[in-house]
C-alpha distance (Angstrom), angle and dihedral (degrees) to the residues before:
residue distance angle dihedral
X1 . . .
X2 3.79 . .
X3 3.79 102.7 .
X4 3.80 108.2 125.8
X5 3.81 120.8 -132.4
X6 3.81 117.8 -147.2
X7 3.80 92.6 -149.1
X8 3.81 92.1 52.6
X9 3.79 91.1 45.1
X10 3.82 87.9 54.6
X11 3.85 90.0 55.9
X12 3.79 90.9 48.7
X13 3.76 130.2 -151.8
X14 3.80 98.9 -90.7
X15 3.77 137.0 27.1
X16 3.81 117.1 -167.3
X17 3.81 89.7 -15.1
X18 3.85 94.1 -52.1
X19 3.80 123.0 112.9
X20 3.81 113.6 -113.7
X21 3.80 95.1 -176.5
X22 3.80 140.5 -3.8
X23 3.79 95.7 -106.2
X24 3.82 141.3 -30.1
X25 3.78 96.8 -101.6
X26 3.82 127.8 112.5
X27 3.82 89.8 -112.3
X28 3.79 112.4 49.8
X29 3.84 96.6 -172.8
X30 3.77 135.6 17.1
X31 3.84 92.8 -113.1
X32 3.81 90.1 66.5
X33 3.82 89.0 62.6
X34 3.79 93.3 56.7
X35 3.83 97.9 34.7
X36 3.81 95.2 94.7
X37 3.83 94.1 53.6
X38 3.79 99.7 35.5
X39 3.79 109.1 104.9
X40 3.77 113.6 -117.8
X41 3.79 121.5 -147.7
X42 3.78 120.7 -128.6
X43 3.76 106.2 -138.2
X44 3.78 114.9 -149.5
X45 3.75 118.4 -157.9
X46 3.84 111.1 -85.9
X47 3.82 92.1 -0.2
X48 3.79 114.8 136.3
X49 3.79 122.3 -145.2
X50 3.79 121.3 -131.8
């Protein structure tokens, strides 16, 4: 969550006072950390979830 990324640091956080990104780390938000292990549902046409 706090590993810096040189490419993101090059962009910077702000440009002319406006945020360009959330931070300069590899992971921008916590959800990105869990995205690869979070099960994804396969939605079938007209199938309802429980």
